[in-house]
N, C-alpha and C positions, 0 to 999 in steps of 0.2 A: 504494500500500500504506500502510495506516495502523496504527501501533502504539498500542495503548491500554493504559495502566498503571492499576493500581487499588491504593488503600490502604484496608484494612479494619479497622474497630474492632469488637471483640467484647466483649459484656457477658453474662456468664452469669447466668441467672435463678434465683432461689430463691423459695420460697413467700412470703417477706416482701416480695419485689419486685413489687408490683402497680401501682405508679404508672407509667403509660406515659411521661409526660413525663420523669420521673427516669431511667427505663431508657434513653430516647433520648439524654438528656444524657450519660450515662455512656458509651454507645456512641460518641457524638461525640468525647468526650475521648480515647477509645482510638484513634479514627481519626486525630485530630491527632497523637497520639503516634507512630502508624505513619508519618505523613508526615514528622515531625521526624526519624525514625530512618533516612530515606533513600528513602521512598516505595516503591511496588510491593511492599508487605509487609503484614503484619497485626499487630495488637497487642491484647492482652487488657486490659480495664479493671482498674486497681488503685486503692485509696483514695488512694495517694500522688499520683495524677494530679490529683485535686481540690485537693490541697494546693498543687501547682504552679500551677494556675490561679488560686487565691486569692492566692498570693504575687505572681503577675504583675499581678493586678488592683490589689493594694495598692501595688505599685511604680509602676504607671502613674498612679494617683491621687496618689501622693506626688510624682512628677515634676512634675505640674501645679502642686502647691503649692510645690515647691522653688524654682522661678524667682521666684515672687512673694515667697517668704520669704527669699530670698537665702541658700539653703543650699548652693549650688555653690561649689567652691573651685578655684583654679588652682594646680596643682603644676608644678614645673619640673625637668627633667633636663638637665644640661649636655652640650654638644657641644664636644669639645676636639681639638687636633691631637696629633701624636705626642709632643710635648714636654709635654703636659698643659696647654697654655695654652688658656684659655677662648675659644671662638669664638662660641657662641650657646647658646640655651636652647630646649628643646622644651616647649611648654605642654601639660600633661596634665590632663584633667578629673577631679575627685573630687567626691563628693556627701557632704556632712556631714549624714548622716541623723540626725534628732533622737532616734531610738531605737537605731539600729544602728551609729552612729558613722560614721567615714570609709569610704565604699564606693568601690572601684575601678570603672572603666567596665564591666568584665566582668559586674558585678552588675546593671547597669541600661541599658547603652547599646543593646542589641539591642531592648529594649522601646521605647526612645525612637525608634529607627530605624523600627520598624513603625508608629509613630504619626506625627502631624505635629509632635511635640515636638522632634525632632532639629534642626529649622531654628532655632527661637528659642534653643535651648540653644547651638547653634553660634554664633549672633550674640553671646550673652553671653560665650562663650569668647574670641571675637575682640576684643571691646571690652575685656575684662579684661586680655588679653595686651598689647594696645596701651598700656593705662594703666601696666602694670608695666614694659614696656620703655622707655616714656617716662621713668619715674622713674629707671631704672638708667642710661639714656643721660645724663640730667641730672646724675647723680652722677659723671660722668667716663668711663663706659664707652661712649664714643661709637660704637665699631665693633661693639658687642655686638648680636646680632639675636635675635629670637624666632621660632620656627616654630609655626604653628597648623594643626592638622588640620581639613580640610574634608571633610564627608560628600558623597557624590555627589548627594544630594537638595538640598544647599545650592546646588550648581552648576546645578540645574534651576530655581532661583528666578530670575525675570526681572530682579530688581534686585540680583543678587549683586555685580556690579561696583560699584554705588552703595553697597552695604553696606560693602564693603571701603574704598572711598574715604572714606566718612563716618567710619569708625572711625579712619582715619589722620588725617583733618583735625581731628576732635574732640580727639584725644589729642596732636596735634602731632608724631607720629612720622613720620620720613622713610620713604619706601617701601623704601629700601635696608636698613632695619632690621627688615623683616618678610619672612618666608618662609611660603609656603602649601604645605601638604602634602596630596597626594591619593594614595590607594592605587592601585596599578596595577590591582587588581581593580575598583575604583570607576570608573576611567577607561574600562576596557573594557566597562562596561555601556552606555556611549553615547560611543564615542570621537570621532565627528565633532562632536557637540554640545559635548563637553568641550574639545576642541581650540579650537573657536571661542571659547568663553568665556575660555580661557586667553589667547588672542590679544588679546581685548578688554581683559583685565586688564593685560597687558603694554603695550598701546598707551596706555591711560588713566593708568597708574601706572608710568612709567619708573623702573627701579631695583629694583622688586619682583622677588623670585625665587620660583620654583615648583619644588617637589621631588616626585619620584615615590617614594612610600613603599612599603615591603614589596616592593621590586623582586625579580622572580624567581618570584613566586607568582601573578601574574595572567595569564600566558600571552599577553602582548601581542606582536603581530607586529613585526618589524623595520621594516616600512613605517610603522606608526603611531608607533613609538618615534622614528624618524628625523624625523618631522614634528611631534613634540610640542614646543611652545615652552617647554620646561622647562630648568632649569639644573643640577639635581642629582638623582642616583639614591641612594636609601637601600637598601643591600644588606640583605635581610631576615635577622633573627637566626637563622632556621631553618638557614641555610647556615653561619653562624658556629659554631653549637652543635655542628655535625657535622664539624669540621675534620679529625678522625681518619679520616673516610670518604674513601678515595682518590678516588672519583668526585666527591665534593663538593669536594675540594681542587682539582680541575680546573675546576670551575664558577666559583669565586670569581675566579681570575685572568682568566677569560674575560669576566666581567661588568665587571671593572676595565678591561680593554682596550676593551670596548664603550663604556663611558662616556668613556674618553679619546678614542676615535675620533670620538665625537659631540661632542667639546669640552665635555663636561659634568663637573662635580665629582661626587664620590661620598662618602657617609657610610656607615660600617659600624656597624650596630646590634649589640647583644648582647655587647659587650666585658665579660666578667665575671671573667676571670682574667688573670694575668700572661702566661700562654702565648698567649692571644688577642692581648694587647697587643703582645707581641714579634713575633708572626707578621705583623701588619699594620704595625708600625713598620718591619720589614725591607723592606716593600714601599712605604714612604713614603706611607702612607695619609694623605690631607689632613685627614680629620675622623673622629672616632670617638665612640661613645656607649654607655653601659652601666653596670651596677652596680659595675664595678671602680672607676669614677670617682665615682659617686654614685647613690644611689636618688633618685627624684623627691621633692622637698621643697617645702613651701609657700612662697609668695612672701615671707612674713615671715622665713623662715629665710634666704633669699638676701639679703634686706635686711641682715641681720646679717653675713653673709659679706662682702658688698661694702663694708661699712663698715670692714673691716680692710685694712691695707696689703698690697700684693701679692696681692690676692684673685683675680687672674686666672691664677695659676700653680697647679701641681699640689698644693702643700701644703694647699689648702682642701678636698681630697678628704675626704668623710665616709663 
């Protein structure tokens, strides 16, 4: 038995619409809108659809220029323990667009993912993060680490291990000061292949640590999770933001127990209020991250912070 789905784009025709190519283009745009809304449905063409296409085209062309023009920026959000002591920094990409200003990843990353641009952009982030952590380690923060997000397409590259090794060697950063983040969803796209690459990284670069980001959203099986050569789970902020939900409150302790049973550390994302902080402090959470401590800030801002005395304790919170 075969089930066939269909997404339909509809364009209404007026007397002014006599150009067959333009009519077909508009119907195509409506069809892609139907696919984007969940497939197996239909959508009527609207002029706004053409605006979306034009904007996507402009962003894609801009991304190609951005690498060469050095328009990307590395922002960092701190990862702390229950006492507010600084443990590490997550590197987060921003685009300093010449006309639109600082753009967050939500504005452009999906377009980069659909093209081949996500790989060279990922390499830029890795190298920049290694340069920044090398500088901070040299300033006396020897145990401070930086975590870098990797897209699943980067793990499909045959030279991904060499790319990481080269970034560490060029910057002089020790493997123990770098963490690699992979989303659970990305891992599950090709679990066997991803696990193999993770093992290669661990074998070639002893001391490096690997984190499973957004844990709880990717529906990984316990069999895969038990065999992942990873060190840390990041509990997704969607669980944290719904602590008042009784069912959700049961899930979080279960994830914590799962991490502990697998001898893995865990980090809780989305700590935005004192209530969230108190909840996880009572449970002796080893590491937390969120707006309550600091929003992501450019590396130059952290240079200023780390130049101050006692910069690894809670008073630096902004």
